[in-house]
C-alpha positions, 0 to 999 in steps of 0.5 A: 744344388738347385738350378738357381744356385748356379751362377750361369742361371742368374745372369744374361751373360756367361760367367767365367764359371759358366764358360768352364762348365760349358767347355767341359760339356762341349768336350764330352759332346765333341768326344762322342761326335769325333769318335763316330766319324774317326772310325769310318775312315780307318775301317780298311786298315782295321780289317787288313790287320785283324782279318775282318771280312766286310760283313763283320767290319761294319760292326766296328761302327754299327756296334757303337750305334747299337749301344748308343741307340739302344740305351739312350732312353735309359741313359736319359732317365738315369740322368734325371733320377740318379744325378746328372753329374754322376752319370756324366762322370761315370760314363766318361770313365767307362768311355775311356776304358772301353776305347782304350781296350778297343785300341789294344784289341787283337781280334774282331770280336773283342774290338766290336765288344769294346765299341758296343760298350763305348756306345753304351757309355755315350748313351749315358753321357749325351743326355746327361750333358744336355740336361746339365746345360738346360738346367744350369743356364737360365732360360732365354738368351743365355741358354740359347747361346750355350746350346748353340755353342754346345751343338755346334761343337758336336756338328764340328766334331763329326766333320773334323773327325773325318780329317783327324781319322785320316791323319791318324790312320796314316800312323796306325789305325790304333791311334783313332782309339788312343787319341780319344782316350786322351781327350776323354781323360782331360774331359773327365778331369774337367768334369770332376772340377766344374760340373755342379753336384745335383741330388737325385730326384726325390721320391721316385722309383726306377722303372725296371720293367719299362727300362728292360722292355724299351732297351730291348726294343731299341737294341732290336730295332737298331740291329734290324736296321743295320742288318736289313741290307744283308738279310733283305728288307722283305726277309722273314728275319727282318719282318719278324724282327720288326714285328717283335720290336712292335710287340715290345713297344706295345708291352712297354706302353702298357707298363708305362700306363700302369707303373707308378714312376714310368721311365717315359711319361707318355704324356710328354709325347703330346708335346707337338714341338718335342715330337716335331723336333725328334722327327726333324732330328732323324731327318737332319742327321739321317740325310747327312750320314746317308749322303756322306756314305754315298759321297765317300764311296764316290770320291774313293771308289770312282775318283780314287781319292784317299781317306784324308783327301775325302775328309778334307773335301767334306771338312768345309761343312764342319768349318761353317758350323764352327764359325757360324753356329755360335754367332748366329743361331741363338740370335736368330732363335730369339728373333724368329723362334727355334722352329722357324730357324730349324725349318730354314736349316732343313730347307738348306739341306734339301737344297744341298741334296738336290744339288748332289743329284747332279753328281757324276764322274766328271763333276767339279769339286768347286762347282758342285760338291763344295757348294753342297757341303757349304749348304749342309754346314748352313743346315746344321748351323740353323737346325742342330742347335734350334732342335735341341732348344725346341726339345728343351723348351717343350718339357719341364726341368724334371724331364730334361734328361728324358727330352735329351735322351729322346732327341739323341735317340732320334739322332741315332735312329735316323742314320741307322734307318737311312743307311739301311735304305741307302745300302739296299739301293746302292746294292741293287741300283747305283750311287745316283739312285741312292742319292735320292734317299737323302733328298727324300729324308730331308724333305720329310724333315721340312714337312715335319717342321712346317707347323712352325710357320704358324708361330704366334 
């Protein structure tokens, strides 16, 4: 089916069929975001029942990040070449099975393996959903509105997952796995009903050598970033792994220059808006995940709050996104451009983390933490959606899955890198010293988007 054949692509408003499609795609993204944040608050309960030490317990989350970040580029290209509907439906089915196995796990290794497979499935569903939206909704106000709702769902799912995870953990940590299975099955049924069939890209082969090389590089990079705080940033193991990543990427570039149908058309990286969107994506989510890690340690370790209380404290950031993003992001992009709106959002994140620099044992929630969380919500409202719009607008329709894979990879690499640095600073310094890291990361995002001010 061609893009123009879809009803949502030929109207200036969302038709009932388009709303149904958007609802399903939002469900898939909400599932991914919910899955990431729900598991964090359940880690102590998981470790206690399965006898997992702290060093292995982190892999309940990191295993998912490893699979997600390692396979995103491959997932994005597979959506373009093998069919977006096929990739989305298949990935949702695998997600449901792997998550169910995680909820039934009786040992740490089995749980981590299930999380790794779940991450891989998300690496195929996320770019497929992104490219379905960008190719099924007409360029302009309709697409911007759809992307605003879509990305707001992801940001909201991440924030609300903290609360849901706290509530479900009160019953049993296994419910943080069982509940997403139900959501996945409902979303899968909806996808079978409303996602349009699309043909695979004609006349193009699959770059097996490039896929294997870049996937190995991304897996090793994410693994190295996650393990660096334990192994040491200056250790032979960490430095050797980074050298190996650089070598694999160099081989990948050579392959892509020579192969007839490359996995990553290197010319796509000449797009300034796409590169800036990826750097800003690393900054946006990296800064927030780093800050959230520190705030969680502070609220539970210093203030003695429960996991549920911590989730409720952070929840206003997600509420801001849920309320504002669908209403104001698209109109602002239409008036000022995606780059300028994203720059304003990143500036809001800098203000939030600057405010958190004053956090101490006597800080009031209403006077310091709540304003910071509201600023973070505003940052995601103005940045998350416009960044995906900038990525979509910078490439042709045939590369939408690849663009989605790139920006989603950036969203994963940013937190992995920032968490590694934050963990290292926390281990050798203090929570206050670690709070400087998200501020620096957010400032780098602002610097990356400054060229957007020169918009004609």
